[in-house]
N, C-alpha and C positions, 0 to 999 in steps of 0.2 A: 504494500500500499503506499502511496506517494502521500508527501508531506500537505499537499492540497487535500487529498480527499483524508488524510487525519483531522486537517482543520475543519473540513465539511462535518465529520463526524461529530468533534467538540461542538460545532455550531448546533446540531439537532440536537444534543446532549441537555445543552441550556436552554433551548426551545422546551423542550420535553420536561425539565426540570421545573419550569417557569410553570408550564402547564399543572403539573404536579405538587405545586405548593400547599403545602398541609395535608397531603396525602401520604407522600413517599418523596423517593430520590433515586435518579436514574445513576447507578457507581460506573458501570461500563457500559460502552456500546460501540458496536462494529458494524458497520453498512457494507456489506457484498453488493455492490452498482450492477455488475454484470449476472448476477442471480436475482437481483432484487429482491435481498432479504437482509433484515436488521435483527441483529441477536443483542442482546443487553440483559445486565442483571440491574433488578430492581429492589431498592429495599421500601416495603410498604409499611405503615405504620400498623404494629398487631400483629406484624408477622415476626415470628423469631429468625428466621433465615432471611437472605436476599432472595428473590424469585428469579429464574433463567425464563426470558421471554424471547420469541422469534416471531418476527411478521416476515410473512412470507407473500411480497405482492402487493402495491398499493396504487392507486390512481389521484393523481394531481388535478385538482380544478382551481377555478378562477380566486377563490378565498377559502379553499380547504382541502382535507384528503379524506382517502378513502382506505381503509384497510381491508385486504382479500383475504387473508388467513393470518391466524393468530394460534400461536401453540406456547403452553406455559407448562412449568413443572409441579403446578396446583392443579387438581382435578377443579376445585371451584371455583377458579380463576379460568380455566376453558369452557366451563359452563355459562359460566357470566358473559364471557367473552362473545362466546356464539349468538347469545339473546342482544348483547348491546354495542359491541365493537364491530365484527365482520359485517363489510356490505353497508356500513352506515359512513355517511360524509360529515366530518369533523370541521368545523370550523377554525381556522387558524389565525390568532389575530394577525392584522392586516400588516404590523412591524415586523412579525416574524415571517409571514408568507414567503418573501422574498428570499430568504437565506434557505424556507424547505423546498423551495422550487429549485434553488442552485445546488442543494446538496444531494435532492432524489432524483432529480428531473434529469 
C-alpha cells in the first residue's frame, strides 16, 4: 500500500470516528480498493473486546454511501447490520463527503 492510500485510509477512519462519537471508536482500518473491501477493528462502548468488521462493496452517491455487504465477529451485530445497514443509504456530512469520495471512489 502506498503513502497516498495510507493517508486515505486514515481520512476514512477519522470520518468514521466522528460519526461514532459517543458509541465507539475505529482503532484500525484498511481499505483494499481493488477488492472493494474495508476491514477494521472497532471498540464499541459496552463490549469487552474489539469487534472485527468487514465491509465488502459500497456505492457512493452525491451525499452518502450505501454498504452492500457487512460481516462482523459478533452474531448480534451481523443480525443488526442485515436489518439496518446493508443496502441502506447513509448520509455523509457535506464537509466529509469529498474525503469519502476521494478515498473510496
